KESEDO-227357 format. One record per residue (C-alpha): x, y, z. Coordinates in steps of 0.05 Angstrom, whole numbers, plus 5000, padded with zeros to 4 digits. Example, Ala and Ser with C-alpha at 12.3 -4.5 7.8 and 13.67 -1.06 7.14 Angstrom:
BEGIN
+------+------+------+
!    x !    y !    z !
+------+------+------+
! 5246 ! 4910 ! 5156 !
! 5273 ! 4979 ! 5143 !
+------+------+------+
//
This chain:
BEGIN
+------+------+------+
!    x !    y !    z !
+------+------+------+
! 4297 ! 5402 ! 4643 !
! 4341 ! 5345 ! 4632 !
! 4392 ! 5357 ! 4682 !
! 4330 ! 5366 ! 4728 !
! 4304 ! 5294 ! 4709 !
! 4377 ! 5262 ! 4720 !
! 4384 ! 5297 ! 4778 !
! 4313 ! 5268 ! 4809 !
! 4337 ! 5201 ! 4779 !
! 4395 ! 5207 ! 4823 !
! 4363 ! 5221 ! 4888 !
! 4312 ! 5168 ! 4879 !
! 4369 ! 5117 ! 4868 !
! 4413 ! 5147 ! 4922 !
! 4353 ! 5142 ! 4971 !
! 4341 ! 5066 ! 4949 !
! 4410 ! 5045 ! 4969 !
! 4406 ! 5084 ! 5032 !
! 4348 ! 5041 ! 5043 !
! 4385 ! 4978 ! 5035 !
! 4445 ! 4998 ! 5073 !
! 4424 ! 4976 ! 5137 !
! 4411 ! 4907 ! 5113 !
! 4474 ! 4907 ! 5084 !
! 4514 ! 4932 ! 5142 !
! 4476 ! 4885 ! 5187 !
! 4494 ! 4823 ! 5149 !
! 4568 ! 4851 ! 5141 !
! 4580 ! 4859 ! 5208 !
! 4550 ! 4791 ! 5224 !
! 4604 ! 4766 ! 5178 !
! 4652 ! 4802 ! 5210 !
! 4641 ! 4776 ! 5280 !
! 4703 ! 4760 ! 5315 !
! 4751 ! 4765 ! 5251 !
! 4787 ! 4823 ! 5276 !
! 4815 ! 4780 ! 5338 !
! 4831 ! 4727 ! 5287 !
! 4870 ! 4770 ! 5254 !
! 4917 ! 4786 ! 5312 !
! 4933 ! 4712 ! 5315 !
! 4963 ! 4708 ! 5239 !
! 5024 ! 4704 ! 5232 !
! 5056 ! 4747 ! 5171 !
! 5111 ! 4719 ! 5138 !
! 5138 ! 4732 ! 5070 !
! 5108 ! 4673 ! 5017 !
! 5162 ! 4683 ! 4958 !
! 5103 ! 4672 ! 4912 !
! 5122 ! 4726 ! 4850 !
! 5051 ! 4764 ! 4831 !
! 5017 ! 4716 ! 4863 !
! 5027 ! 4657 ! 4810 !
! 5018 ! 4603 ! 4855 !
! 5025 ! 4556 ! 4799 !
! 5090 ! 4582 ! 4770 !
! 5113 ! 4551 ! 4842 !
! 5085 ! 4488 ! 4828 !
! 5111 ! 4481 ! 4756 !
! 5179 ! 4498 ! 4775 !
! 5173 ! 4439 ! 4830 !
! 5139 ! 4391 ! 4787 !
! 5197 ! 4408 ! 4725 !
! 5257 ! 4404 ! 4765 !
! 5295 ! 4344 ! 4736 !
! 5357 ! 4353 ! 4782 !
! 5319 ! 4321 ! 4837 !
! 5332 ! 4245 ! 4833 !
! 5310 ! 4220 ! 4898 !
! 5250 ! 4208 ! 4935 !
! 5278 ! 4239 ! 5003 !
! 5293 ! 4300 ! 4967 !
! 5239 ! 4304 ! 4927 !
! 5193 ! 4299 ! 4992 !
! 5238 ! 4348 ! 5034 !
! 5237 ! 4400 ! 4974 !
! 5164 ! 4394 ! 4974 !
! 5153 ! 4398 ! 5053 !
! 5207 ! 4450 ! 5066 !
! 5199 ! 4494 ! 5007 !
! 5132 ! 4488 ! 4970 !
! 5085 ! 4475 ! 5024 !
! 5120 ! 4524 ! 5071 !
! 5105 ! 4583 ! 5016 !
! 5037 ! 4563 ! 4992 !
! 5022 ! 4561 ! 5071 !
! 5051 ! 4625 ! 5078 !
! 5019 ! 4659 ! 5028 !
! 4946 ! 4622 ! 5047 !
! 4950 ! 4654 ! 5106 !
! 4971 ! 4728 ! 5086 !
! 4920 ! 4726 ! 5029 !
! 4867 ! 4706 ! 5082 !
! 4897 ! 4767 ! 5130 !
! 4897 ! 4816 ! 5068 !
! 4829 ! 4805 ! 5050 !
! 4795 ! 4803 ! 5110 !
! 4832 ! 4866 ! 5135 !
! 4806 ! 4891 ! 5071 !
! 4732 ! 4873 ! 5085 !
! 4733 ! 4899 ! 5154 !
! 4762 ! 4974 ! 5133 !
! 4710 ! 4971 ! 5079 !
! 4656 ! 4960 ! 5129 !
! 4681 ! 5016 ! 5164 !
! 4671 ! 5058 ! 5098 !
! 4603 ! 5036 ! 5080 !
! 4579 ! 5055 ! 5151 !
! 4598 ! 5125 ! 5149 !
! 4536 ! 5170 ! 5124 !
! 4575 ! 5207 ! 5081 !
! 4585 ! 5147 ! 5038 !
! 4548 ! 5110 ! 4988 !
! 4554 ! 5035 ! 4983 !
! 4548 ! 4998 ! 4916 !
! 4492 ! 4943 ! 4920 !
! 4527 ! 4900 ! 4871 !
! 4594 ! 4901 ! 4843 !
! 4618 ! 4951 ! 4793 !
! 4685 ! 4951 ! 4766 !
! 4739 ! 4999 ! 4802 !
! 4682 ! 5027 ! 4841 !
! 4676 ! 5007 ! 4916 !
! 4635 ! 5064 ! 4942 !
! 4616 ! 5136 ! 4935 !
! 4630 ! 5189 ! 4975 !
! 4580 ! 5247 ! 4978 !
! 4619 ! 5317 ! 4983 !
! 4578 ! 5378 ! 4982 !
! 4524 ! 5346 ! 4949 !
! 4569 ! 5315 ! 4890 !
! 4574 ! 5238 ! 4894 !
! 4641 ! 5216 ! 4872 !
! 4661 ! 5142 ! 4865 !
! 4723 ! 5116 ! 4892 !
! 4765 ! 5046 ! 4894 !
! 4790 ! 5024 ! 4958 !
! 4866 ! 5017 ! 4956 !
! 4907 ! 4996 ! 5021 !
! 4979 ! 4993 ! 5017 !
! 5040 ! 5002 ! 5050 !
! 5086 ! 5057 ! 5031 !
! 5140 ! 5033 ! 4980 !
! 5217 ! 5037 ! 4999 !
! 5219 ! 5066 ! 4928 !
! 5175 ! 5125 ! 4950 !
! 5229 ! 5136 ! 5004 !
! 5288 ! 5133 ! 4960 !
! 5253 ! 5186 ! 4906 !
! 5234 ! 5229 ! 4961 !
! 5302 ! 5228 ! 5002 !
! 5334 ! 5253 ! 4932 !
! 5285 ! 5307 ! 4929 !
! 5214 ! 5323 ! 4893 !
! 5187 ! 5383 ! 4870 !
! 5130 ! 5411 ! 4844 !
! 5128 ! 5413 ! 4763 !
! 5121 ! 5477 ! 4730 !
! 5134 ! 5456 ! 4656 !
! 5101 ! 5387 ! 4647 !
! 5039 ! 5351 ! 4650 !
! 5054 ! 5316 ! 4717 !
! 5040 ! 5343 ! 4785 !
! 5113 ! 5328 ! 4810 !
! 5178 ! 5316 ! 4786 !
! 5256 ! 5286 ! 4812 !
! 5298 ! 5345 ! 4831 !
! 5361 ! 5338 ! 4789 !
! 5424 ! 5345 ! 4840 !
! 5477 ! 5305 ! 4873 !
! 5437 ! 5277 ! 4932 !
! 5442 ! 5213 ! 4949 !
! 5373 ! 5170 ! 4956 !
! 5363 ! 5130 ! 5022 !
! 5390 ! 5061 ! 4994 !
! 5451 ! 5099 ! 4967 !
! 5469 ! 5119 ! 5032 !
! 5450 ! 5051 ! 5059 !
! 5489 ! 5016 ! 5012 !
! 5555 ! 5064 ! 5014 !
! 5566 ! 5056 ! 5084 !
! 5548 ! 4980 ! 5083 !
! 5600 ! 4964 ! 5027 !
! 5652 ! 5018 ! 5068 !
! 5646 ! 4970 ! 5124 !
! 5630 ! 4901 ! 5101 !
! 5702 ! 4866 ! 5104 !
! 5717 ! 4898 ! 5169 !
! 5657 ! 4882 ! 5201 !
! 5643 ! 4813 ! 5166 !
! 5572 ! 4827 ! 5143 !
! 5538 ! 4784 ! 5087 !
! 5544 ! 4803 ! 5011 !
! 5488 ! 4853 ! 4995 !
! 5457 ! 4818 ! 4939 !
! 5387 ! 4804 ! 4936 !
! 5380 ! 4843 ! 5009 !
! 5320 ! 4894 ! 5018 !
! 5327 ! 4962 ! 5055 !
! 5302 ! 4930 ! 5121 !
! 5347 ! 4873 ! 5116 !
! 5411 ! 4917 ! 5105 !
! 5388 ! 4963 ! 5162 !
! 5386 ! 4897 ! 5212 !
! 5454 ! 4875 ! 5193 !
! 5478 ! 4942 ! 5210 !
! 5445 ! 4942 ! 5268 !
! 5478 ! 4880 ! 5295 !
! 5536 ! 4927 ! 5285 !
! 5508 ! 4983 ! 5332 !
! 5571 ! 4979 ! 5382 !
! 5608 ! 5008 ! 5326 !
! 5610 ! 5091 ! 5332 !
! 5603 ! 5109 ! 5254 !
! 5551 ! 5060 ! 5249 !
! 5510 ! 5074 ! 5310 !
! 5516 ! 5155 ! 5281 !
! 5499 ! 5131 ! 5209 !
! 5429 ! 5090 ! 5238 !
! 5409 ! 5148 ! 5278 !
! 5414 ! 5203 ! 5224 !
! 5385 ! 5153 ! 5173 !
! 5319 ! 5142 ! 5219 !
! 5315 ! 5215 ! 5232 !
! 5312 ! 5225 ! 5154 !
! 5259 ! 5169 ! 5147 !
! 5219 ! 5199 ! 5206 !
! 5227 ! 5266 ! 5170 !
! 5196 ! 5238 ! 5102 !
! 5138 ! 5206 ! 5142 !
! 5112 ! 5273 ! 5174 !
! 5124 ! 5311 ! 5104 !
! 5086 ! 5262 ! 5063 !
! 5031 ! 5264 ! 5126 !
! 5021 ! 5345 ! 5118 !
! 5027 ! 5334 ! 5039 !
! 5002 ! 5266 ! 5018 !
! 4988 ! 5281 ! 4942 !
! 5055 ! 5269 ! 4924 !
! 5051 ! 5202 ! 4955 !
! 4985 ! 5198 ! 4918 !
! 5019 ! 5214 ! 4856 !
! 5071 ! 5169 ! 4862 !
! 5027 ! 5109 ! 4863 !
! 4993 ! 5130 ! 4797 !
! 5058 ! 5146 ! 4768 !
! 5102 ! 5090 ! 4784 !
! 5046 ! 5035 ! 4789 !
! 5052 ! 4968 ! 4760 !
! 5039 ! 4953 ! 4689 !
! 4999 ! 4885 ! 4706 !
! 4948 ! 4923 ! 4746 !
! 4953 ! 4991 ! 4717 !
! 4883 ! 5028 ! 4714 !
! 4869 ! 5100 ! 4716 !
! 4808 ! 5095 ! 4770 !
! 4793 ! 5146 ! 4828 !
! 4825 ! 5120 ! 4893 !
! 4815 ! 5121 ! 4962 !
! 4880 ! 5112 ! 4988 !
! 4902 ! 5086 ! 5064 !
! 4975 ! 5087 ! 5060 !
! 5012 ! 5046 ! 5120 !
! 5084 ! 5061 ! 5149 !
! 5119 ! 5060 ! 5210 !
! 5148 ! 5126 ! 5237 !
! 5220 ! 5108 ! 5248 !
! 5222 ! 5034 ! 5231 !
! 5246 ! 5001 ! 5158 !
! 5204 ! 4942 ! 5163 !
! 5149 ! 4924 ! 5115 !
! 5086 ! 4954 ! 5142 !
! 5036 ! 4914 ! 5104 !
! 5019 ! 4876 ! 5182 !
! 4987 ! 4945 ! 5200 !
! 4934 ! 4929 ! 5154 !
! 4907 ! 4889 ! 5216 !
! 4903 ! 4950 ! 5252 !
! 4824 ! 4960 ! 5248 !
! 4807 ! 5000 ! 5313 !
! 4861 ! 5055 ! 5296 !
! 4847 ! 5052 ! 5219 !
! 4776 ! 5061 ! 5229 !
! 4787 ! 5124 ! 5271 !
! 4827 ! 5153 ! 5214 !
! 4779 ! 5144 ! 5161 !
! 4714 ! 5166 ! 5208 !
! 4764 ! 5228 ! 5218 !
! 4766 ! 5246 ! 5144 !
! 4699 ! 5230 ! 5128 !
! 4671 ! 5272 ! 5181 !
! 4686 ! 5335 ! 5158 !
! 4697 ! 5317 ! 5084 !
! 4701 ! 5377 ! 5032 !
! 4717 ! 5381 ! 4966 !
! 4787 ! 5412 ! 4972 !
! 4804 ! 5351 ! 5009 !
! 4807 ! 5311 ! 4942 !
! 4861 ! 5319 ! 4902 !
! 4860 ! 5327 ! 4828 !
! 4921 ! 5284 ! 4801 !
! 4952 ! 5289 ! 4738 !
! 5013 ! 5241 ! 4720 !
! 5045 ! 5219 ! 4651 !
! 5047 ! 5142 ! 4651 !
! 5099 ! 5109 ! 4611 !
! 5118 ! 5037 ! 4644 !
! 5084 ! 5004 ! 4588 !
! 5083 ! 5025 ! 4516 !
! 5006 ! 5014 ! 4506 !
! 4987 ! 5055 ! 4562 !
! 5031 ! 5114 ! 4554 !
! 4996 ! 5181 ! 4557 !
! 4975 ! 5238 ! 4603 !
! 4923 ! 5219 ! 4656 !
! 4878 ! 5256 ! 4706 !
! 4842 ! 5224 ! 4758 !
! 4818 ! 5241 ! 4830 !
! 4849 ! 5219 ! 4896 !
! 4843 ! 5222 ! 4965 !
! 4882 ! 5191 ! 5026 !
! 4899 ! 5175 ! 5099 !
! 4964 ! 5160 ! 5120 !
! 4960 ! 5109 ! 5179 !
! 5028 ! 5111 ! 5222 !
! 5050 ! 5067 ! 5270 !
! 5100 ! 5099 ! 5326 !
! 5115 ! 5039 ! 5371 !
+------+------+------+
//
């Protein structure tokens, strides 16, 4: 009897939300008008502000006792601090606006039940075979660290809680291979020091020496390996979902159900975050998944978290995802 009452209450709430959805969608569409075009005009630059802490940048500036002249003070402010703040503000606008436009695609779908007010760690519910499953929307590019782990080898874990585990082998990771050839030719080709250079920056330095047969051969091989990892990940995105829970940063740790949208290039090593503005293409992928959604497309993820002592334990969560790949 209690189950029947609960079911009826759920149906009544669901019907009420659906009645309100039209109004919600119209309001969000009005707000979104013209924003997709605006996104295409925003340049994407690295702001260089760690963990979104703008105040840390300002504190570093005002506490710099090495500045003794006004012209140097003005130059540091104009050519460093303000540029970083400007780039950070532009990226924040781009990021939030793209998020809102993608979320609009989701709440318009007939299999999605939107939340009418903010609910912690829940952006919407997906109706799957008469079940309502809550999800938090997470849009992110595929990390270089994931490619490094995958390139060394990952396998299903048959002896432990984690769904997957790294393969113990002498295989070198993607970044190790890149650094090896970089070091081997650094002096002869007058390459800059590697310190602080990311994967895409190392690749770019090597590309400038593509006239060298050995360099050209290596770049073709490592690009093909990256492409194969992307294709394998599309075919089994559960590994990527697991990785994003297992290795998530402790500052924003959360064990919530997630609807992932992963962004990546097929055969480029550059940061894929700018792909977040490809709203139409991402929306097509979302609708393709939701139009024929079934429970077997929702993965149950098991992972052991140990990056922060206070969160260390075994976790189980549900997730599903799309991988948006740009091939240009």
